C-alpha positions in Angstrom: -3.8 77.2 -30.9 -1.7 73.9 -31.7 -1.7 71.9 -34.6 -1.6 68.3 -35.5 -1.1 67.2 -38.5 -1.5 63.9 -39.9 0.0 62.8 -43.1 -1.6 60.6 -45.7 -0.2 58.2 -48.6 1.6 55.6 -49.7 4.9 53.9 -48.4 8.0 56.1 -49.5 6.3 58.7 -50.4 7.8 61.4 -48.2 5.5 61.5 -45.5 8.5 61.9 -43.3 10.6 63.7 -45.3 8.4 66.3 -45.1 7.4 65.9 -41.3 11.4 66.0 -40.6 12.1 69.3 -42.9 8.8 71.1 -41.3 10.2 70.1 -37.6 13.9 71.3 -38.6 12.0 75.0 -39.3 11.0 75.3 -35.9 12.5 72.5 -33.8 11.7 74.4 -30.5 8.3 74.3 -31.0 7.5 70.9 -33.2 7.4 67.6 -32.7 7.2 64.3 -34.5 5.2 61.3 -33.4 5.3 57.8 -35.5 4.2 54.5 -34.4 7.5 52.3 -36.3 9.4 54.7 -33.9 7.8 54.0 -30.9 7.5 49.8 -32.0 11.3 49.9 -32.4 11.1 51.8 -28.9 8.9 49.5 -26.6 9.7 46.0 -28.1 12.6 46.7 -29.8 11.0 46.2 -33.0 9.5 43.3 -32.4 5.9 42.0 -33.4 3.8 40.7 -30.2 0.8 40.5 -31.8 -2.4 43.0 -31.2 -0.8 43.4 -27.6 2.2 45.5 -29.0 -0.5 47.5 -31.5 -2.6 48.5 -28.5 0.2 49.6 -26.4 1.9 51.0 -29.6 -1.6 53.1 -30.0 -1.9 53.9 -26.3 1.6 55.3 -26.5 1.4 57.4 -29.1 -2.1 59.2 -28.5 -0.2 59.8 -24.8 3.0 61.6 -26.6 0.0 63.2 -28.7 -1.6 64.8 -26.2 1.3 65.6 -24.1 3.0 67.5 -26.8 -0.1 69.7 -27.9 -0.7 70.2 -24.0 2.6 71.7 -23.9 1.8 73.7 -26.5 3.9 71.9 -29.2 2.6 71.4 -32.4 2.7 67.4 -33.8 3.3 65.6 -36.9 2.1 62.4 -37.1 3.7 60.2 -40.1 2.4 57.0 -39.6 3.3 54.7 -42.7 0.0 53.4 -42.6 -3.1 55.9 -42.0 -6.8 54.0 -42.5 -9.4 56.0 -42.3 -10.5 54.4 -38.3 -6.9 56.1 -37.7 -7.4 59.3 -39.1 -10.7 59.9 -36.8 -8.8 58.6 -33.8 -6.5 61.0 -34.5 -9.1 63.8 -35.3 -10.3 62.9 -32.2 -7.1 63.9 -30.4 -7.0 67.5 -31.9 -10.4 68.3 -31.1 -10.1 67.0 -27.6 -6.6 69.1 -27.5 -8.8 72.3 -28.9 -5.6 72.1 -31.6 -5.7 72.6 -35.4 -6.1 69.5 -37.5 -4.4 69.7 -41.1 -4.1 66.8 -43.3 -1.2 66.4 -45.7 -2.1 64.3 -48.4 0.8 63.0 -50.4 
């Protein structure tokens, strides 16, 4: 069974550092997804309003689904993780029949 890990905590509390260390233990079977990184890729980091966020969330969800379907474990270490986002990610795990793990930091 694959695993989706979501990290929760204040900015600069170590979420990304921990996710990167976890992936480094088994990079063949693990991946990291982060909305800030996707923003830099899709719009070169430029905020274009809600259109940007819709595209970023769609990309995040598609990437997570695809990676889980390929049998990889995924860590989503977004900086800002409101309860709604946590529910959306939990739903992705359920649909992918993946285990959900939350790292509160």
